[in-house]
C-alpha positions, 0 to 999 in steps of 0.5 A: 837169291837166284833170279827167276828163270828166263824161258826162251821163245821155243820153250814157251811154245813147247809148253803151250803146245803141251798145254793145248794137247790136253785142253783147247783154245777156249780154256787156254790162257797166258796165265795158265801157261805162266803157272805151268812154267812157274813164272808170271804172265808179264814175262811171257808177254815179252815174247808174245803181245797177246794170247792170239799171237801166241796161238798163231805161233803154236799153229805155225810150228805145226805148219813148219813141221809139215813143210820140213823136208818137203820137195814139190814133185809131180804135176800141180794136182799131185803137189797140192794133194801131197801138201794137203796130206802132209798138213793132215798128218802133221795135225793128226799128231797134235789134233787139238791144235787143228782148231787153233790153226783153223781159228787163228791162222798163222802169219809165220814162216810155216804159213808162208811156206804153205802159201808159196806151195799152194800158189805156185802149184795153182799157177803151174796149173795154167790158171790165169794169175787173176784167178789164182788167189780166188782158188787159193782161198777156196782150197785153203778153206777146204783143207783147213775145214777137213783137217779140223773136222777129222781132228775133232773126232780123233780127240774123242775118247773111246767111250765118248765116240761110242756114245755118239755112234749110239745116239746117231743110230737111235736118231736115224733108225728111229726116225718117223717115216712120216715126218722124215721120209727121206731119212727113214728111206736111207737110214740103214745106209747113212753113215755118221760124220765120224765114219771113214773120214780118211776116204772122205778127205781124199775124195773131197780134195780130189773133187775140188781139184777136178773142179779146178781142172775143169775150169782150166779146160773150159777156157 
């Protein structure tokens, strides 16, 4: 009798990424992945000790793909902007995995490459070494949050998206001016969260980098 096929680590990660593209981290399980591969969970645990370790490896592959061929260019702000846009583009191709990265993070080679570039760019900005880790953490949180937020909207189908827009219009335009005076005043100008996220991403990132630049100039 032929033995059960032995799956490589890369094949397992390919299958996990494919499964996550049609579900989410909450419903994902090693058991479901094993069933997809036609094997049992114990064979996968030889490669990954837990579901969390597996998800971190999947997220790290996105980071590796984003950093593939990356060469730092320009000043520190240009480097950080280029990096953020590369990460956004990489997770934009697999938006369901953005929440995995935001929740489970990563400690693999991709994560180290991203961390090295962010820390190196911040160090090149002129910040004292003692302040670089603090600004690194704030920037990492901002980028991860913006990417996850944008990816969340992109996973909605057209019907779901339009339903959300209609609910927004009803809630805002129908707001009682006595109870919600500010909302009623700005109702026709307020935009839903799903609108123009691309511009918001770049504007918020630029504003944060300007804040760092101002902190450096004030020293």
